[in-house]
C-alpha positions as CSV (number, residue, x, y, z in Angstrom):
1,M,-134.4,2.5,-78.1
2,R,-135.9,3.4,-81.5
3,E,-138.9,1.0,-80.9
4,A,-139.6,2.6,-77.6
5,Q,-139.6,6.1,-79.1
6,D,-142.0,4.9,-81.9
7,I,-144.3,3.4,-79.2
8,A,-144.3,6.7,-77.3
9,N,-144.9,8.8,-80.4
10,A,-147.8,6.5,-81.4
11,A,-149.4,7.0,-78.0
12,E,-148.7,10.7,-78.1
13,L,-146.8,10.4,-74.8
14,D,-143.2,11.0,-73.6
15,L,-140.4,8.5,-73.3
16,V,-138.7,9.1,-70.0
17,E,-135.4,7.5,-69.0
18,V,-135.9,6.2,-65.4
19,A,-132.6,4.5,-64.8
20,P,-129.9,5.6,-67.2
21,N,-127.0,3.9,-65.5
22,S,-128.4,0.4,-65.7
23,D,-127.6,-2.0,-68.5
24,P,-129.8,-1.7,-70.6
25,P,-131.2,1.7,-69.7
26,V,-134.7,1.6,-68.3
27,C,-137.3,3.9,-70.0
28,R,-140.9,4.5,-69.3
29,V,-143.7,5.8,-71.5
30,M,-145.8,8.5,-69.7
31,D,-147.2,12.0,-69.9
32,F,-144.3,13.8,-68.3
33,S,-146.1,17.1,-67.8
34,K,-148.8,15.4,-65.9
35,F,-146.2,13.5,-63.8
36,S,-144.3,16.6,-62.9
37,Y,-147.6,18.4,-62.0
38,E,-148.7,15.6,-59.7
39,K,-145.3,15.5,-58.1
40,K,-145.4,19.3,-57.4
41,K,-148.9,18.9,-56.0
42,Q,-147.8,16.1,-53.6
43,Q,-144.9,18.3,-52.4
44,R,-147.3,21.2,-51.8
45,D,-149.6,19.0,-49.8
46,A,-146.8,17.6,-47.8
47,R,-145.6,21.2,-46.9
48,K,-149.2,22.1,-45.8
49,K,-149.5,19.0,-43.6
50,Q,-146.1,19.3,-41.9
51,K,-146.1,20.5,-38.3
52,T,-143.9,23.3,-37.4
53,V,-142.8,23.5,-33.7
54,E,-142.8,27.0,-32.3
55,I,-140.1,27.8,-29.7
56,K,-141.0,30.3,-27.0
57,A,-138.3,31.8,-24.8
58,V,-138.3,32.6,-21.1
59,R,-135.5,35.0,-19.9
60,L,-134.3,35.0,-16.3
61,K,-131.5,36.5,-14.4
62,V,-129.6,35.1,-11.5
63,K,-131.3,37.5,-9.1
64,T,-134.9,36.8,-10.4
65,S,-137.2,36.5,-7.4
66,P,-139.1,33.3,-6.6
67,F,-142.4,35.2,-7.3
68,H,-141.3,36.2,-10.8
69,M,-139.9,32.7,-11.4
70,E,-143.3,31.2,-10.6
71,L,-144.9,33.6,-13.1
72,D,-142.5,32.4,-15.8
73,V,-143.2,28.8,-14.9
74,K,-146.9,29.4,-15.3
75,R,-146.4,31.1,-18.7
76,A,-144.1,28.2,-19.8
77,R,-146.7,25.6,-18.7
78,K,-149.3,27.2,-20.9
79,W,-147.0,27.1,-23.9
80,L,-146.0,23.5,-23.2
81,E,-149.7,22.5,-23.0
82,E,-150.2,24.1,-26.4
83,G,-147.4,21.8,-27.8
84,K,-144.7,24.5,-28.1
85,K,-141.1,24.1,-27.0
86,V,-139.7,26.4,-24.3
87,R,-136.1,27.7,-24.2
88,A,-135.2,28.9,-20.7
89,Q,-132.3,31.4,-20.5
90,V,-130.4,32.8,-17.6
91,R,-128.4,36.0,-18.5
92,F,-125.4,36.7,-16.4
93,I,-124.4,40.3,-15.6
94,A,-120.9,41.5,-14.5
95,R,-119.3,39.2,-12.0
96,E,-122.2,36.7,-11.9
97,I,-120.5,34.9,-14.7
98,S,-118.0,33.7,-12.1
99,Y,-120.8,31.5,-10.6
100,P,-122.4,29.5,-13.4
101,E,-123.6,27.0,-10.8
102,L,-126.2,29.6,-9.7
103,G,-127.6,29.8,-13.2
104,E,-127.7,26.1,-13.5
105,A,-129.5,25.7,-10.2
106,M,-132.1,28.2,-11.3
107,L,-132.7,26.4,-14.6
108,N,-133.0,23.1,-12.8
109,R,-135.6,24.6,-10.4
110,F,-137.4,25.9,-13.5
111,A,-137.4,22.4,-15.0
112,E,-138.6,20.8,-11.7
113,G,-141.6,23.2,-11.8
114,L,-142.5,21.8,-15.2
115,S,-141.4,18.2,-14.7
116,D,-145.0,16.8,-14.9
117,I,-145.6,18.1,-18.4
118,A,-142.1,18.6,-19.9
119,T,-138.8,16.9,-20.4
120,V,-135.4,18.5,-20.7
121,E,-134.3,18.2,-24.3
122,E,-131.0,20.1,-23.8
123,K,-129.2,20.2,-20.5
124,P,-128.1,23.7,-19.3
125,T,-125.2,24.9,-21.4
126,L,-123.2,28.1,-21.1
127,Q,-122.8,30.1,-24.3
128,G,-121.1,33.4,-23.6
129,W,-123.0,35.3,-21.0
130,T,-126.1,33.2,-21.3
131,M,-127.0,29.7,-20.0
132,T,-129.7,28.0,-22.0
133,M,-131.9,24.9,-21.5
134,M,-134.6,23.5,-23.9
135,L,-137.8,21.9,-22.7
136,T,-140.2,19.9,-24.8
137,P,-143.7,18.8,-23.9
138,T,-144.1,15.1,-23.0
139,A,-146.1,12.9,-25.4
140,G,-149.4,13.0,-23.5
141,T,-149.7,16.7,-23.0
142,A,-149.9,18.2,-26.4
């Protein structure tokens, strides 16, 4: 250990312990400040290059008319073509919660309208008064 420290001092570098638990401990002679700077730089570049997926939401009601449903399908189609995910939600009001199959049928019709460019990532699930379904763009569209 003393020899390694002398070698590092002679080269005006740092002695860094790489694997302290091994027998004997593994050390490396390097410029630690340069090493840490390059590591931070790599992490910054990785953060810049990572792709964040934006999630857009479409809110429907059980009594949404077919015309308005078609408008929402067109809007969702545009978002999916841009590579964004779409969360479709059906909000139940008053006694509509007694008929969750109506909301599920509506979400399935919504998914059928986008079946050529989207896949269902999450099946329709009821959470409180809202039924939610997640759609993602297929590989060839984005």
